[in-house]
N, C-alpha and C positions, 0 to 999 in steps of 0.2 A: 505495499501500499505506500501512496504516497507521503510523506512527512506532512503532517498538518500544521500549517502555524497558526499558533494564536500571537497572542502581543505579552500578556501578564497574565502570570500563574501566580495569585495569593491562595497559600496553603494554611490554613485554620488549623494548629493544633498538628505541630509538626514532629511527631511522633515517626511510629513503622508506617503506620497507612498513608498519612500524610504525606514523610518523607519518601517513601517508597514510590506515591505516585510520582512526587515532584525529580528523584531521582531517574524516573523511567523518562518522562518527556524531556530532561535537559539531555539525558545520553540521546535519545533521537532525536535532540534539535529542533522540538515540535513547538519551544516556545522561546520567548526572546528573553526576560527574565523572569524568575522566581522568588516570588517576597514570602517570607514565612511569617506568620503570624501566634504569638503565644504569650500568655505571663509573664511579667518579669520576673528575670530570673536565668539560669545558664542554659534553656532547652533552644530558643531563638540562636545565641552565639555559640552554641557548639554546633546546631545544623548549618552555621554558617562556617564555621572551621571545618566542618567535614564536606563543605561542598556543595549539600544538599540545596539549600538556597544560594540568592544572590546578595539580600537583602534580609533585615528581620528588623522587626519593630512589635513592641507589646501594644499598642494602640490601634484597633479597626478604625475609628473618628481620623488618623493619622494616614493609613494607609486608602481606605475605602472609594473617599473622594477624588483620587487621582485617575482611578480606573475607566477606561473607555468600552465600548463597544463590542471591540476583537479579545477583551479577558473575559478570563472566567475563575472566579473561586473555588475552590474544595473546601467543603467543612467535614475535618477530620477530628472532632471533640467528643467526647462521650456524649452517650444516649439524649441524657435530660439536660445536657448543657446546650442543645442543637436551639433551642427555643430563645435564648438570650443572644446567640451569638444571631439568630434572623432580627430579633428587635435592634438591632445596630445596623444590619445591612439595610431594613428598610431606612432609618435615619438617617445614613451617610451615603446608599450606594448611588450612583446613576445609573439609567435607563440602560438597556440593551447589555449588560453583561450577564451571562451566562453563570448560575451556580448548585452545584450538583454538591453531592455528600457520600459519607462511606458506612452510615449510619447503619445497625446492627437488626433495629428496627423501624420499617419505614411507617407500620400504622401512626408511631409515636412522632415524627418527621413531619405528616400530613397536617397531625394535628398541632403541632407547632406554628406550622404555616398557618393554619386557619385561627388560631389566635392574635397572632402578630398581624394580618393582612385583612384576616376575616372570610378568605378564599385562599388556593393555591396560585399563586404568580406564575404569569406564564414561564417566565426566566426558571425555575425551577425543576431538577430533571435528580428526581428521588434515584438512588446508586449504592449499593452494596458489592464491596468486593470479594469472594468469596475467594481468601487468599486471608496467612498470618502465619504468629508463629509466637512461642512460648516467650518469647525476650519482648520487651516494647521500649518506648523511647526512641529518638534520634538515632542514637549510635548503632539500631535494630535496622533501620531502613538500608534499604537496596533496592537496584537497580532492576533485577531479573523475579521480583516478588510476586506479581502479577503475569507471570509468561507461562501460557498454557494454563491459565485459573481462570473459573467465571468471572464473571460481571452480572450481576443483575440488575436491572433498570426497571422502574416500575413507576413511567411516565403516567400521566391521568390525561382528564381527556382535555383540561387545558392547558398540559405542557404546552409550548410553542416546538415547532417542526425541527427550525432553525438553533433552539437549545440543543434540541435529542439529538439530531445528528450531529453536534460539535461535539457534544460530550461519547458520543458512540463513537465517534471515530479515535477520541482522544485515547480511550481505553483500548483501541485498539494498535493504537500507536504505541501502546504501554504493551503490548503481547497477550491481553485477554482477549476473551472469546463472550463475545456480549449477548446474553439474554434479555427477554422481556417479559414480564406477568405482573398482574393487578398487585396490589398494595397487600389485598386479604390476602392472597394463596401466599405471597411471601411469606410473612409471618406465619401464617401455617404450618409452612413445609422448611422452616428454616427454625422455627422451635422445635421439631423434631427431628431434622436431622443436626443442627449445631448446637441449639440452646440446650436442648435434654441432655446431650451428652458431657457437655461440662458442669449441667446440675449433678449427673453421677460419678465425672470425675473428683469435682471438689469436695461432695458428699464425703465419699470413697476413702479421700487421702485424709480429712478433718477427722472420720471415724477412726481409721486407724493410728492417727497421732494421737489418739486420747485414749486406747486400749492398755491399759497399763499392765493386762493382764502378756501383752504381746511386745512390749518395751524393745526388743530387737529387733521387730520384723522388717523397718526397711534394710537393716543391715542384711537379711539373707530374701531381699525381694532380686528376683528375676527379672529377666526383656521384657517379659509380657507384660508386668505389672508396670516396668519405667514407660514402655511406648501407652499404654489406655489410660495413663494419669499425666502423659505427659499438658494436656491443655490445663490441669489444673494451677501450672504457673504461670497461667493469661492473669494479666492485669485484673486485679479484684475491682476496682472502681470501675474500669469496662464494664464487668460481667454484674454487678450490683443496677448498675443502669439499665442493661439489659432484661434482666430478669422480672426490674418494675415495670419497664416500660412496654412487656410483651406478657405483660402478667397472665392472661388470660389462656392465649394460647400455648404458654408453658403448662400453666396446671394441668392444661388437658393432658397434654404429652405424659406429665408426671403420672395423673392419676390412669392413663391407659397401663404405661410402663411399670406401675404399682400393682395393677390387677395382673399382668402376666409375670413379673415375678414373683405372686403369692402364688399362680399356680404351678408356676416350676416349682418353688418350695416346696408343696402338696405332692407334687411327683419325686421330687427326692427323698422325701420324710416316706412315702407308701412304697415306694423301690416300683413307680411305673416306669418301666423300662420303655413303654413304645409311648407313652408321652413327652420321654425326655428325649427320644431320639427323631419325634417330630418335629420338637425345637429347634433340637442342635442341626438337623439337615435342612430345614428351613430358612434357620439362620445362614447356615454357610453357603446354599443356592445363593440366597440375595447380597450376602457380603462377595462373594466371587462375580454377581452381574451390578455391582453397589452403582457403578457409573450411569450404565443403561438404565438402573431404576429411576436413580436421582433424575435424570435427566425429562425421561418421562414424567415423574410425578409434576416438577417443574414447570417444565412447558414442551410436549411433547412435539408443538410444530419445528421448534427448533435441533431436531433428536439429528444429530451428523448422520449424513449418509455413506455408507459404506462403498469404495468404490474400487473393483477391482478388474484385471485385465489380463486374459491369458494371450499371452504369444503363442503358436504355435508352430513347429519350423516344422517344410516340407521331406515328404519322403519317412521311408522307415519300417519299420513291422513289428507287429507284438508276436512274444516267445513267452511262455513261463505258466505258471501255475499262479493263482489268487484266489481270494477269499472277499469278495466283496461283502460291505457292511451291510447288519440284516433287515429284514424286508422291515419296511417303511410303516405298509399299511396294516401288518402285524403286531409292529411296536406299538402304535396307537390303540389298537384293540386291548391290545395287552395291560398297558396302562387303566384303561378306562374300566375293563371288566374284570380283573385287578382290585380295584378300588374300591366296585360294585360287592364283591364277594364275602363273604364270612371263611374267615382264617386269614394267614400269609401264603401270597402266590411268591413264588420266587420264579423270575425271568432271566435266559442266559440270550445273547445275542442280540440284546438290545440293540436300536440303531441310534447312535448317538448324536443325530443331526439335527437343527433348528428347530423343525415343524415337530418333530417326537419330542423334544424335549419341553416344545410348547405347553401341549399335553400332559405332560409329566408334572411341570407348573403350576396349571390349573388346578388338577387336582389337590395339590401341595395346597395351592392358595382356598380348596376346598376344603381342609382338615385330616386328608390322609395324608399320613405317616409313608415315606418311601424312601427306603437307602438306596443312594449311586446316584446313578449308575455308574459301573465301575467296571471298566474293563467289557462292556455289554451288558454286568449283571447286576438285576434288579429284583431289591424284596420289597413288597408291598403288601401293607398293614390293610386289611380290608375292610372297610366301616359299613357293608350291607348297603342293601338297595338301599335305604332311607337314610343312610349315616350322614351324607354329604351336608358341608356346614356354607350357609352366606358367605361367600370371600368378602375382604374388607374393601372390595373395589372392582370395576370390571376387569372379566379374563380378557388378558391381552394373548393372542394366537399367533402372532408374527404374521407369516407366511402361509400358514396350514388352512389350506381348505377342508381336508378332512378333518382337522378337529374342529374347524366351527361348525360344519353339518352336523356330525356326529353328536354333538355334545348339543346341539341343538335340540334331538330327539331324545338326548338323555334329561335333558335338564327341563324339559317340555310339563315333566308331571309333578315337579318337585315343590317344595312348600315355601319358596322364596326367590323373591326377583331379582334379575341378573341379566348385564349387559355383556356381550359377545365382542371386542374387537378385534383388528388385526392392522397390518402395516399398509402401504401405501397400494402395494400390489392387490394383497388380499380385498379391500376394502372397493375395489373397483368388479368383485366375482359378485356373479347373481347366487341369491338365494331362494327369491321364490319357492325355487320348485322342491325346495326340501320345506319352507315356510309355508306352502299351500297344504299339503299331506297332514302336516301335524296340525293343522288349524281345523282340518274335517275332523279331529280326533280329538278338539274340545279345547288345543292348547291357544293360549292369545300371547302371539308373536308380531312385535314391530320391528321393520326393518326401514334403512338409511332410503334415501330417493333412489329412487330405478330397480326397488328390490335386494338393493344391494346394502353391506355392514354397514352399520353396526347392529346388531338383534338385540332385542329389548326383549326378555321372554318374562311375563307376568308369572308368578311361582301361586300354589294355592289353586290350581285346575284342574278338577276330573279329569281323566282324561276317559276315551272311547275305543276300542278297538275298532278298527274297520277293516274291510276288504281294499286294497291299495293295488288298483292297475297300472304302472309306470306305463307313462305316456313314452319316456326312451329308456334306453339299457342305461341305469346309474348303481355304481354299487353305494354311493355315500347315501343317495334318496333311499336305496332300500335300505341299510345300514339304519338310517336316522330314524323310520317309520317301526322297525324292527324292534332298535331300541327304547322307542315311545311305549311300543308295545308292552314292554316290563313293566310299567306303570300303570297300565289301561285297563279298565275293567273288560273282561269276555275276549274272544279273541281278535286278534290281530293278523291280518295275511299280507302279503305281497306277490304282486305275479310280474315278472320283467320279459318283456318281448323278446330281450335274447339273454344267452348268458354273460354273466359280470362275474366280478369277485367274489368268491362266500366265505372270505374270509372270518367275518361275523357271525354267520351260521355255525362254522364248523367250530369256531370260540367259543359260543354257547353251550354249545353242547360237550366241548370240552369242561368247561364249570360246569356243569352238569344241569343246566335247564333243559327242560323238555322244548324240544322245537321238530315240527314235523316239515319234511322235505316230498315234495309230489312234483317232479318236473319242474319247473319255473315257478313253483310257487311253493313258499316257505309260511308256516303258520307257528305261532307261539300264543300262550296264555298268560296275561299279567298275573300279580300275584305271587307268582315262583320266587326263588332263590338261587343265588349263583354259591358255589364253593371252590375255597380257593384251591390251585390247582401248581403243578409247575409247567411251564411253556419255554421251549426251546426254539427259539425265530430264527428260520431256516436264511440264506443268502438271499436279498435281492434280486429276483429276476430283471426289474427296471432298471436297476442299477447293471449287473450284470449284460445288460441288453448292450452295455454302449461297447462292450469289448467282443462280444460276438460280433457285432457287426466289426469291430475293427481289426477281427481275423477274418471275416469274410471276404474285407473289401481288399486286403494287402498282402501282394505275393510273398510268399516264404512266413507266413503268420502260423503258427500252434499255440492253443493256449486253451487251457486247461480251467475252469471256472468251479470251484469246489464248493458243497453244500446247498447249490441252490433250489430255491424250492420252485416246485413244477406243477402248483397247483392247475387243474386242469382249467380255471376259469381264468388262468392269468398266462399260458403259456402260445398267446399267439404268435409272439413274436418269433419262439421255435417252429412254428407251423409256417409263418411267412418265408421267414429262411430258407425252411425246406424246399418249398413251393421253388422260390427261386434259384435253387441249386446249389447251396450254402451246404459245406462238408460237415455236420454238424452231430455228435454222436452223444445219446444218455448212458451212464453207467452207473454202477454203485446205487441203482436203486432202492430207499428204504420209506418209512413214514415215520416223521419227527412231530409231537404233539399232536397228530390229526393232522398235519399236513405232508404230504407227496413230496421229497428231498431227492435229487440227483447230481450225479457230477457231470458237469458238461463239455466235451471237447468242440473246440473250433476248429478248421484248417482252411487255409484260402483256399477259395476255389470258384471257378468264373463266376458269375451272377448271371440271372437274365429277369430281364423287366417284365410285369406279369399285373394282371389284373388281379386286387386284393379283394380275394373273397368276403362281403357283409357279415357273412358269420363272425368273420374273425377279428371283427374292427372291436369289440367290447374287450376282445383277450387281448388286446395288443394297445388300450388306448394311448397308456401313458409311452409305450416303445416307440412312435409315430415319429417323432422327431431322429429318432438313432436309422432307423428303417427309411426315411426319405435319404441320407446320406449314403445304405445301401442303393438303392433305387438309382442314384443319380451315377453308381458306379456300376450299373447293370447295363447288358447288350440288348439295349429295347427297352417299350416304354410301359412307365410302371402308373396305373389308374388307381385312385383311392377314391371311395366314396362312401356312403351312409356314416360320414365320420363329424357332422356337424357340431359334435359335442369338442373338439380340437378348437373351437374360438371362441370357447369359454373359459380355458384353463388361465395358469397365471399370465399367458399373454392368450392373443388371438395366434396358435403355434402353426396354423396352417399359412395366414400369411407371411407371420417372422418368418418360417422356412423358405417359406418363394421369396421374399426379400433378401436374405442371406444370402440362397444359393444364387439369385441372380447378381451378386457382387460379386461372385466367386467364376459367375460367368456360365453357368445352368440356367436355362430360361423355362423355371415350372410355371404352371398355370394351374394358378387359384382356382375354387370351385366353390359354390354355397358350401357344400358339404364334403368337401374331400380337394385333390390333387392330381395334376397331368405331369411327370417327371421326364423327361426324355433321358434314356442311357446314353451312356458314353464308352467306346472302345479303346480311348486313348488309357495309357498307361497311368498318365498324371488327366486327370478330372478337372481338377479345380483349378483356377487362375491363384488364388490368392486374394488377399483384400482385407480389409476391415469390416467385418458385421458386428450387426449391433442384437445381444442374447436379449434386450429388453426385460432383464433382472429374471427371467427365467432360466433355470438351473439345467433343465432339458436341451432348449436349446442351444447353453454354451459348452453342455458336454457333447452334443451335435455334431457341432461345428468345429469342436480340437479334435473329431475322430477325421475329420474331413482332410485332416491335414496328412493323412497317411498316403490320401492319392491325389496332393496337391502340388505345383510345381514352383510356387511361392510362399511367403511366409500369410499365415491366418493370423489376425489378431482381433479378438473377440472380446466387447465390450460388456460393462455391468454383469460380473460374472460374481459377485458374493454370494448369492444366494445359492450356488452349487451345494455350498453347507448347510442349506437344510434337507438334502435328501440323502448327500455322498461327501459327508466332510472330508473325506481323505482321497477323494477320486484324483486329483492330482500327482499324489505321490504313488500311487499305484499305478496311473496311468505312466508315470516316467520308470518306473520300474520292469517293466515290461517291455517299453521303446518308444510312447510316442516322446518326441521333443517338445515338450511343453514347459512353458516358463509363466512364473506370476508376477502380476507387477501393480 
């Protein structure tokens, strides 16, 4: 960013906060002069001798009248002293000067402004830098204190645009990331995330310091005690003022903490191992994701967008043995049904991708104790069908459409209201096709604009079983209806127009729930129980598909994919590649946790274009991006019809693939429900270039595979969401021969 010049910077209170702001702007050359103002004594002279300020004064009446419209005043005094500073500003400061502050309680600052001016003046930009140190005073100031830290601004409707922009730019010059939120939200969030931890630290140290029975306790304190209580060395005057200024919000935070601490004490006293694990696992997860959690709570629209680019060098082949991560569909369902079962469910092979972890976290938020995942192993302490608790807020499901649609069915019959939200991609995906049949069962579900998220589910509704005939094949819609049927009176049945993955039906039966299957129809009665069991999640055939295609299209390839789930409702990719002439063999077939599993060997063999049978479309719906790459490498034209659902996935996968193929020199023709892809006989089919995955993980991985038959480098943009379903894709791809780099 270009340096932002202001005339004079007046810092009122030249300690750690004010002095560091002054040093940062001086270092960046962003102001002509820094004037420090503090009470008589050594503070200002010390700040001047340290080079923090250019001149110093103990009188605002002396400094303020000299200011001009290009100048800025930064107030860095204890919170309860702000009002007296405002009074002097009103008396002496000329018009046009910008005023901002660094107080920790913005409600107090606004009240002080209204007391002095009768309103919030347009030149005032309330702010709070989220940075500090246990040290205080001018000697503690440093020019990098705010670098890579957040500054929260709380502008009001009265705040002038020019003044706000000036403050934003100056904080950015200081190296800070600027967020905006309301005054009220700031004080509530900071009470919980900053003020309460200081209360606890001060209280703990004070308690132990006066514990006569443990007079040597500090002598033996370990590093954890030192780190936890470090903040108790902060300025007592500042924290006294904060406690008084933000009293109501802090008291609420203390009350909630006290309640939870009492519950934890009771769990320890009673030897309640499950409750203890619940507290510790939830806390660990929250701490591991603390930056993401705090950003979402504070101001979700400012959540940083992850950027990742795949750079795939041309040529090569794939050789070796590997096991791709666990099946995503089964991982979702294992968490859901294990949470609703009675007893402890052990899961092996769980997919530790972001989508499945979103489901896991949702159930933790609803009171389920879940240990792990550790190396794909998860232990779920089930609470029974009626044991879920109302979460503290909306359930955030990231990019996972499976989580949202299946949870809509599970939660429709519970006794509390709940909101399901997701990221920008998920928020564009249609939800009415799930909400519709659930409403027929008696659920009250509100969607956002255009039938899209967020979903708001009204609790306490009585559900009734229905006989639902799906208008289009969808495992997610079928599953949502069957899961809602667990809570419905009477029979609930689904009839699908074509086979879709049946993991929900198989897993319900594995958990001991009576479910009858008759061809395309599945039926269950509400009011039953789920019993805990052991689940071994096989490798995901959707993830394996990328390596199947990689081997099928690149001469010299020979790869074995181990422990792959070959459920007959999922093996469309094997059938379609077989029809195209791929050399695919299944061996070591067995059944694990009610699911068929096999090892799959794929060797290069020339492919031919085909008309894909529509009966295979539902069996390969997630694998088509990879299959489109195979089609482009085949001899002759490949035609896909009956796949309109591809247009409402994480992206419009038909159009996204057609656009990417065009960039790489393959003129595919999209149709309303499919695509026509001309084959190519050349050794190098793709020309190379830059394609946009649109944040769709399967588009990104498909074009990475295309590099094996490219004559130049392929750059794939927006690949961060690959972590949602296949977190170690790049590592595995490189290990077997793809020339893939991440940036």
